C-alpha angles and dihedrals in degrees: 000000000000114000131204118253108257124176098208097180089072098016089240118152114215106221093215133162111249105173120042139203128199100241142131131208109211138142090014094299138090122240112199117195098171145337119233108272089230092062109098101162132059131185108200123193117185129183132197092241142343094274096048115120094202139044149164125272120208127178123219134190127199110250108185104295101350141057115250123202114236128190129000128305113268126211111230140178121228131179118332089238096042127239138335129177111279134200108255136122096319125090106254114220094158127111100182137049090034125154114253132182113281098011092120090230128128117231118260121210137054121317139176120226133238135195125332117233137195147159097251138049107271135177112222128152085227117080109274136177130194108227131215136193092274095066114095133175109218117226096168103109091201091063122095085226094057112151092006132114110232140178100241091206093060103049140058103257114234099157131097099194134038145146122249110234088206107049132183090251136053098260096103098029085111124016146143125221115237112213099235126153092358090170086063094230106193112267089356093127131273147203099033114176144166102233146152116296132228127190095294140062116261136252090248108317131100115248137188142164115299096242091050092050090050090052089049094052091046088054096048116101119192091206089060092058097227120213131200116221112191118178146131107277094245092059095042090057090061091061092071094221102174 
């Protein structure tokens, strides 16, 4: 079984890409040549347009030589200001419409997934970690820990801003890390999750109802190398996922 890369000596989680696709982002579109043959699960989020703050999530499984829809469509929130091209598994030959730190946009593109997190002890077949108040996701791009999840009690703190992985609300009580900007390019965007939604769009994550997120995590299988595809509907249609 493939395991996520975890640096236990500092309790730093490397937000790395584990399953790849042969794809290029250029001229404000995504050209997909192939998806890794070991990828058997897709999570697809499509929006009406770039500026939309909501979308539809659909799961797919690989059935021989085609992608089969599974489960019902799910309504999700994305970034308050819509989408911008993110840094995931695709080669990025794009100089505009890129996600940057603090833009309140969710990343568009294709991304692998990392560990699931939550507030309680859970038993999923997908890798899962119970969080505590010491775990922080660093969104200060001047920190050497930028876009990493760290145990604040086990490092020398050099950051001025961060997100608590255990909040005082339910938003992160279940979540999955999206492997975005794993090279930690300065101001390239950080701390992107799939998490529980409230009444508002997010600051850059993808959110859904708690019961729907639980179903999603229960469905995820690390050995099937799941990918997240998140795009405006018009661009997704060109990928010929069927």
